[in-house]
C-alpha positions in Angstrom: -96.0 -2.9 -39.9 -92.8 -0.9 -40.3 -91.4 0.7 -37.3 -90.7 4.4 -37.3 -87.0 5.2 -37.2 -86.0 7.4 -34.3 -84.6 10.8 -35.1 -81.3 9.8 -33.5 -80.9 6.9 -35.9 -81.8 9.1 -38.9 -79.2 11.6 -37.9 -76.6 8.9 -37.4 -77.4 7.5 -40.9 -77.0 11.0 -42.4 -73.8 11.9 -40.5 -71.8 9.1 -42.1 -72.2 10.1 -45.7 -71.9 13.7 -44.8 -68.6 13.1 -43.0 -67.4 11.2 -46.1 -68.5 14.1 -48.3 -66.6 16.6 -46.1 -63.5 14.4 -46.2 -63.7 14.2 -50.0 -64.1 18.0 -50.3 -61.1 18.6 -48.1 -59.1 16.2 -50.2 -60.1 18.0 -53.4 -59.2 21.4 -51.8 -55.8 20.1 -50.7 -55.0 18.6 -54.1 -56.2 21.8 -55.7 -53.9 23.9 -53.4 -50.8 21.8 -54.3 -51.7 21.8 -58.0 -52.2 25.5 -58.1 -49.0 26.1 -56.0 -47.1 23.9 -58.5 -48.5 25.9 -61.4 -47.5 29.2 -59.7 -44.0 27.8 -59.3 -43.8 26.6 -62.9 -45.1 29.9 -64.3 -42.7 31.8 -62.1 -45.4 33.6 -60.2 -44.7 32.5 -56.6 -43.2 34.7 -53.9 -41.5 33.1 -51.0 -39.3 34.2 -48.0 -39.0 37.8 -49.1 -38.8 39.1 -45.5 -35.9 36.8 -44.7 -33.7 38.2 -47.5 -30.7 39.4 -45.6 -27.7 41.5 -46.5 -25.9 41.5 -43.2 -22.7 39.7 -44.3 -22.2 42.3 -47.0 -22.1 45.1 -44.4 -19.8 43.2 -42.0 -17.0 45.8 -42.4 -19.5 48.5 -41.5 -20.6 46.6 -38.4 -17.2 45.4 -37.1 -17.2 48.0 -34.4 -20.9 47.6 -33.6 -21.9 50.8 -35.4 -25.6 51.2 -34.7 -27.9 53.5 -36.6 -28.4 55.7 -33.5 -24.7 56.2 -33.0 -24.4 57.0 -36.7 -26.8 59.9 -36.2 -24.8 61.1 -33.2 -21.7 61.0 -35.4 -23.4 63.5 -37.8 -22.8 66.1 -35.1 -19.0 65.7 -35.5 -17.6 68.4 -37.9 -16.0 67.8 -40.2 -16.4 64.1 -40.7 -13.5 62.2 -42.1 -13.9 60.6 -45.5 -13.9 57.1 -43.9 -16.6 58.0 -41.4 -18.7 59.7 -44.1 -18.6 56.5 -46.3 -19.5 54.4 -43.3 -22.4 56.6 -42.3 -23.7 56.7 -45.9 -23.7 52.9 -46.0 -25.7 52.8 -42.7 -28.2 55.3 -43.9 -28.6 53.5 -47.2 -29.0 50.2 -45.5 -32.0 51.6 -43.5 -33.6 52.9 -46.8 -33.0 49.7 -48.8 -33.6 47.0 -46.2 -36.1 48.2 -43.6 -39.8 47.3 -44.0 -41.3 49.8 -41.6 -42.1 53.3 -42.9 -40.6 55.1 -39.9 -37.3 53.3 -40.2 -37.0 53.9 -43.9 -37.9 57.6 -43.4 -35.1 57.8 -40.7 -32.7 56.5 -43.3 -33.6 59.3 -45.7 -33.4 62.0 -43.0 -29.9 60.5 -42.1 -28.8 61.1 -45.7 -30.3 64.6 -45.6 -28.2 65.5 -42.6 -25.1 63.7 -44.0 -25.2 65.6 -47.3 -26.0 69.0 -45.7 -23.0 69.4 -43.4 -20.6 72.3 -43.4 -18.2 70.4 -45.7 -21.0 69.3 -48.1 -20.5 70.1 -51.8 -23.1 71.9 -53.9 -24.1 68.6 -55.5 -24.5 66.9 -52.1 -26.8 69.7 -50.8 -29.2 69.0 -53.7 -29.0 65.3 -53.0 -29.9 66.2 -49.4 -33.1 68.0 -50.6 -34.0 65.0 -52.8 -33.5 62.5 -49.9 -35.4 64.8 -47.5 -38.3 64.8 -50.1 -38.2 61.0 -50.4 -38.3 60.8 -46.6 -41.4 63.0 -46.2 -43.1 61.0 -48.9 -42.4 57.8 -47.0 -43.6 59.2 -43.6 -44.1 62.8 -42.5 -42.4 63.8 -39.2 -42.0 67.3 -37.9 -38.4 66.8 -37.2 -37.6 65.7 -40.7 -39.7 68.5 -42.2 -37.8 71.1 -40.1 -34.5 69.6 -41.2 -35.5 69.9 -44.8 -36.8 73.5 -44.3 -33.5 74.5 -42.6 -31.5 73.1 -45.4 -33.5 75.0 -48.0 -33.1 78.4 -46.3 -29.6 77.8 -45.0 -27.5 81.0 -45.4 -30.6 83.1 -45.9 -32.3 82.7 -42.6 -32.6 86.4 -41.9 -34.2 87.2 -45.2 -36.6 84.3 -45.1 -37.7 84.8 -41.5 -38.4 88.5 -42.2 -40.3 87.6 -45.4 -42.4 84.9 -43.8 -42.7 86.9 -40.5 -41.4 84.0 -38.3 -39.1 84.2 -35.3 -37.4 80.8 -35.0 -36.8 77.5 -36.8 -39.8 75.8 -35.2 -42.1 78.3 -36.8 -41.1 76.9 -40.2 -43.4 74.0 -39.6 -46.4 76.3 -40.4 -45.1 76.3 -44.0 -43.6 72.8 -44.2 -46.7 71.1 -42.8 -46.6 68.3 -45.4 -49.6 69.8 -47.2 -49.7 71.4 -50.7 -51.8 74.4 -49.5 -49.0 75.4 -47.1 -45.7 74.5 -48.7 -46.1 75.3 -52.4 -47.3 79.0 -51.8 -44.4 79.4 -49.3 -41.8 78.1 -51.7 -43.1 80.3 -54.5 -43.1 83.2 -52.1 -39.4 82.6 -51.3 -38.6 82.4 -55.0 -40.0 86.0 -55.3 -37.1 87.2 -53.2 -34.9 86.8 -56.3 -32.0 85.2 -54.4 -30.4 82.9 -56.9 -29.3 80.0 -54.7 -32.5 80.1 -52.6 -34.6 80.1 -55.8 -32.7 77.0 -57.0 -33.3 75.1 -53.8 -37.0 76.0 -53.7 -37.3 75.0 -57.4 -35.7 71.6 -56.7 -38.0 71.0 -53.8 -40.9 71.9 -56.0 -39.7 69.5 -58.7 -39.6 66.7 -56.1 -43.2 67.6 -55.0 -44.3 67.4 -58.7 -42.4 64.1 -59.3 -43.9 62.4 -56.2 -47.3 64.1 -56.6 -47.4 65.5 -53.0 -45.2 67.3 -50.4 -45.5 64.3 -48.0 -47.5 61.2 -47.0 -49.9 63.6 -45.2 -51.4 64.5 -48.6 -53.7 61.8 -49.8 -54.5 63.4 -53.2 -51.6 62.6 -55.5 -51.1 65.1 -58.4 -48.1 64.2 -60.6 -46.7 66.7 -63.0 -43.6 65.3 -64.7 -43.6 68.1 -67.3 -43.4 70.8 -64.7 -40.8 68.9 -62.7 -38.6 68.6 -65.8 -38.8 72.4 -66.4 -38.0 73.1 -62.7 -35.0 70.8 -62.8 -33.6 72.4 -66.0 -33.9 75.8 -64.3 -32.1 74.5 -61.2 -29.2 73.3 -63.5 -29.0 76.8 -65.1 -29.0 78.6 -61.8 -26.5 76.3 -60.1 -24.2 75.4 -63.0 -24.0 71.8 -61.8 -22.3 69.7 -64.4 -23.4 66.2 -65.4 -20.0 64.6 -64.7 -21.1 61.5 -62.7 -21.1 59.0 -65.6 -22.8 55.6 -65.6 -22.8 53.1 -68.5 -26.2 51.4 -69.0 -26.9 48.6 -71.5 -30.2 47.3 -72.8 -30.7 44.3 -75.2 -33.6 44.8 -77.6 -35.0 44.3 -81.1 -37.2 46.8 -82.9 -40.3 45.5 -81.3 -39.1 46.6 -77.8 -37.6 50.0 -78.9 -40.6 51.9 -77.6 -40.4 50.2 -74.2 -36.7 50.9 -74.0 -37.5 54.5 -74.7 -39.8 54.5 -71.6 -36.9 53.0 -69.6 -34.6 55.9 -70.8 -37.3 58.5 -70.1 -37.9 57.4 -66.5 -34.2 57.1 -65.9 -33.5 60.6 -67.0 -36.4 62.2 -65.2 -35.4 60.6 -61.8 -31.6 61.1 -62.2 -29.6 63.3 -59.8 -28.5 66.7 -61.1 -24.9 65.5 -61.7 -25.7 62.2 -63.3 -24.9 61.5 -66.9 -26.1 58.2 -68.5 -24.4 56.5 -71.4 -26.9 54.1 -72.9 -25.6 51.2 -75.0 -28.3 49.4 -77.1 -27.1 45.9 -77.8 -28.7 44.2 -80.9 -28.7 41.0 -82.8 -27.0 41.9 -86.1 -29.7 39.9 -87.9 -32.6 41.6 -86.1 -31.4 45.1 -85.5 -33.4 48.3 -84.9 -34.7 50.5 -87.8 -33.0 53.9 -88.4 -36.3 55.5 -87.3 -36.2 53.7 -83.9 -32.6 54.6 -83.4 -33.3 58.3 -84.1 -36.2 58.2 -81.7 -34.2 56.6 -78.9 -31.6 59.4 -79.3 -34.1 62.2 -79.3 -35.0 62.6 -75.6 -32.4 65.2 -74.6 -35.2 67.7 -73.9 -35.5 65.8 -70.6 -31.8 65.6 -69.6 -28.6 65.3 -71.6 -27.4 61.7 -72.3 -25.5 59.7 -74.9 -26.6 56.6 -76.8 -24.9 54.2 -79.2 -26.1 51.0 -80.9 -23.9 47.9 -80.6 -24.3 44.9 -82.9 -23.4 41.8 -80.8 -20.1 40.3 -82.1 -20.8 37.0 -84.0 -17.7 35.2 -82.7 -18.5 35.7 -79.0 -21.4 33.3 -78.3 -21.2 29.7 -79.4 -24.7 29.4 -80.7 -24.2 25.8 -81.8 -23.4 24.7 -78.2 -26.1 27.0 -76.8 -28.8 25.5 -79.1 -27.8 21.9 -78.0 -28.2 22.8 -74.4 -31.0 25.4 -74.4 -34.4 25.3 -75.9 -34.8 28.9 -77.0 -38.3 30.3 -77.7 -40.0 33.5 -78.7 -40.0 34.6 -75.1 -36.4 33.5 -74.5 -34.5 34.1 -77.8 -30.7 33.7 -78.0 -30.2 37.4 -77.5 -31.0 37.1 -73.8 -27.6 35.4 -73.4 -25.7 38.5 -74.5 -25.4 40.0 -71.0 -23.3 37.1 -69.9 -20.6 38.2 -72.4 -20.6 42.0 -71.8 -16.9 41.9 -70.7 -16.0 41.1 -74.3 -18.6 43.4 -75.9 -17.5 46.4 -73.8 -13.8 45.7 -73.5 -13.0 49.4 -72.6 -15.3 49.5 -69.6 -14.8 48.3 -66.0 -18.5 48.0 -65.1 -21.9 48.4 -66.6 -25.5 48.3 -65.5 -27.9 46.0 -67.5 -31.6 46.8 -67.6 -34.5 44.8 -69.1 -36.8 46.9 -71.3 -39.9 46.1 -69.1 -39.0 48.3 -66.2 -39.6 51.8 -64.8 -36.7 53.6 -63.0 -37.8 55.7 -60.0 -34.4 56.6 -58.4 -31.0 57.7 -59.5 -29.0 54.8 -60.9 -25.5 55.9 -59.9 -26.1 54.2 -56.5 -25.0 51.0 -58.2 -21.4 52.5 -58.5 -21.2 52.7 -54.7 -21.5 48.9 -54.2 -18.3 47.2 -53.1 -18.0 44.8 -56.0 -14.3 44.0 -55.5 -15.0 40.3 -54.8 -18.1 39.9 -57.1 -18.9 39.6 -60.7 -22.5 40.5 -60.6 -25.0 42.2 -58.3 -28.7 41.1 -58.7 -32.0 41.0 -56.8 -33.8 37.9 -55.9 -36.3 36.3 -58.3 -40.1 36.1 -57.6 -39.9 32.3 -57.6 -36.7 32.2 -55.6 -37.6 29.1 -53.6 -38.8 27.1 -56.6 -35.9 28.2 -58.8 -33.2 27.7 -56.2 -34.4 24.1 -55.5 -34.9 23.4 -59.2 -31.4 24.5 -60.2 -29.8 22.7 -57.2 -31.6 19.5 -57.8 -31.4 19.4 -61.6 -27.9 20.8 -62.0 -26.4 19.6 -58.8 -25.1 23.1 -58.2 -25.3 25.1 -55.0 -26.9 28.5 -55.3 -25.6 30.9 -52.7 -27.8 33.7 -51.2 -30.9 32.7 -53.2 -31.7 32.6 -56.9 -31.2 36.0 -58.6 -33.2 37.6 -61.4 -31.1 38.7 -64.4 -33.4 41.5 -65.5 -31.5 44.2 -63.5 -27.8 43.4 -62.9 -24.7 45.4 -62.2 -21.7 43.7 -63.8 -18.1 44.0 -62.7 -16.6 43.6 -66.2 -13.0 43.8 -64.9 -13.7 40.8 -62.6 -15.4 39.0 -65.5 -12.2 39.2 -67.5 -9.9 38.3 -64.6 -12.0 35.3 -63.6 -12.6 34.3 -67.3 -16.4 34.5 -67.1 -16.8 33.1 -70.6 -15.2 29.8 -69.5 -17.4 29.8 -66.3 -20.5 30.0 -68.6 -19.1 27.3 -70.9 -18.4 25.0 -68.0 -21.9 25.5 -66.6 -23.4 24.6 -70.0 -21.1 21.6 -70.6 -21.1 20.1 -67.1 -24.8 20.2 -66.1 -28.0 18.4 -67.0 -30.0 21.5 -66.5 -33.0 22.3 -68.7 -32.2 26.0 -68.6 -35.8 27.0 -68.5 -34.7 30.6 -68.0 -31.5 30.5 -70.1 -29.4 33.5 -69.1 -30.8 33.6 -65.6 -30.1 29.9 -64.8 -26.6 30.3 -66.3 -25.9 33.5 -64.3 -26.9 31.8 -61.1 -24.9 28.6 -61.8 -21.8 30.0 -63.4 -21.3 33.0 -61.0 -22.9 31.5 -57.9 -19.8 32.3 -55.7 -19.6 35.9 -57.0 -23.1 37.3 -56.8 -23.8 40.3 -54.6 -27.5 40.4 -53.5 -29.3 43.6 -54.2 -32.2 45.0 -52.2 -35.5 43.8 -53.6 -36.3 47.5 -53.9 -33.9 47.7 -56.9 -35.8 45.0 -58.7 -39.4 45.3 -57.4 -41.6 42.8 -59.3 -45.3 43.6 -59.9 -45.8 40.2 -58.1 -44.4 41.8 -54.9 -47.3 44.3 -54.6 -49.0 42.5 -51.7 -45.8 42.5 -49.6 -45.0 44.7 -46.7 -42.5 46.8 -48.7 -45.1 47.8 -51.2 -44.8 51.5 -50.1 -41.2 51.8 -51.4 -39.4 50.7 -54.5 -36.7 52.1 -56.8 -37.1 50.1 -60.0 -40.5 48.7 -61.0 -40.1 45.5 -63.0 -43.1 44.3 -65.0 -41.7 40.8 -65.1 -43.6 37.8 -66.4 -46.3 37.5 -69.1 -48.4 40.4 -67.8 -47.2 43.7 -69.2 -48.8 47.2 -69.2 -49.0 47.0 -73.0 -50.7 43.6 -73.4 -54.0 42.1 -72.4 -52.6 39.0 -70.6 -55.1 37.9 -68.0 -53.8 37.0 -64.5 -56.0 35.5 -61.8 -55.5 37.9 -59.0 -57.7 39.0 -56.1 -59.5 42.3 -56.6 -57.3 44.2 -54.2 -54.1 42.9 -55.8 -55.5 43.7 -59.3 -56.3 47.3 -58.2 -52.7 47.7 -56.9 -51.3 46.4 -60.1 -53.5 48.8 -62.2 -52.1 51.7 -60.2 -48.5 50.5 -60.7 -49.2 50.0 -64.4 -50.0 53.7 -64.8 -46.3 54.5 -64.1 -45.4 53.0 -67.5 -47.9 55.1 -69.4 -47.0 58.3 -67.5 -43.3 57.9 -68.4 -44.0 56.7 -71.9 -45.7 60.0 -72.7 -42.2 61.6 -72.5 -40.8 59.2 -75.1 -41.1 59.8 -78.9 -43.7 57.1 -79.1 -45.9 58.7 -76.5 -49.1 56.7 -76.1 -49.7 56.3 -79.8 -50.6 52.6 -79.4 -50.6 49.8 -76.9 -47.9 47.6 -78.3 
């Protein structure tokens, strides 16, 4: 007769195949991980080493004498500041805003600029920049000290009238009205406007415009209520009351065909709405002569002066500048990467009368004033750019394939500030030709690979906040960005499916709304989803 197996033997028999099954599953998972990771890389969706992106060497002059942020704040008490000290302090404050990843530290940077721009020697324009920075600071993180600083700036010179009107005795009592909540601050600002003091009215209106642009007085308010239309009206009234001139000029270029005209209009609208009071933007639309914009599109792009004054011209790309025969031999252009993406590498020849220009892709939303780019020390650089989403993959790929070293990470070419003077002096065209001739690169991202290879010793790294990808939304700096870049296949206007987790998808859908909010102020409005 058969003997009964013991339970111990049965379990031992079962454990061996079970163990083998577990090993097989683990092997499949590991292979799947590396496969998906490779796909992420190849599709340009990976994010690596963002928190290690450092700009310290580019602020070495500022830090030569161990200038710390705290000592910078102490320096604000010196009156008046020398021009040299003011420039140093501005860089330190800006560094906090652009590079810090903790809300409190970023908010301190904004409060620092508020104090810097509101000193006794501050110009009228600077005082309004102080109000703007104070508003950004409270939106980042509310602190009583920062709120009091903003309130004191708004009522400066009219303390007696304001305190009598609001029935308060000292500055600390202002916190009752600058609590960071809509129910307290908006009625108080409107009440101060009723005093009919021109300059006080203008300051209150500008603070109100910032509340309507940001959707709240501070981070304390959870319910965000954006009102761009009202903000535009308030800003226009501020300009009438103050007489501030738009004399801070910035040249901005976009490269588009007619298909992207409506998206370029959204870029222009968002840029104008978020510009400083003294900023004047000159937009240059660069086109392929054989694929130019229609007259209707040109007229529409020039018709948004109801937001802010600006200028716009349409520039056919010169046919003798880019050697298309050579480019076609070296680069496999596609519908996503047509030859016109190369144009930005030759802007020194297209805009021979300019010393610098800011290039913007047409799939972005601008949320800050763009004249900040002019404050970069570009004396030793050709281009300033932010890192790419797939910076680790792209850096290694270019270095291995092209045998070229990429300094300070691989940069994205969608938002770049170009020193055209240096491009001419260093003969940038020859640098690009050399990169094409003397490399075995595949140039998967034509202009971007060439920019990183040809100019690798002359690239100034921008803060990621100036080129904030939608793929960065799960990072620790999600709370603050200056330009939102809808890079990659997924755009607000298409139905491209991306495999994201539910929480990341929800964040993306919130960010996507920015595009449609600003597009409403373009001539295309939300007439369709193309």
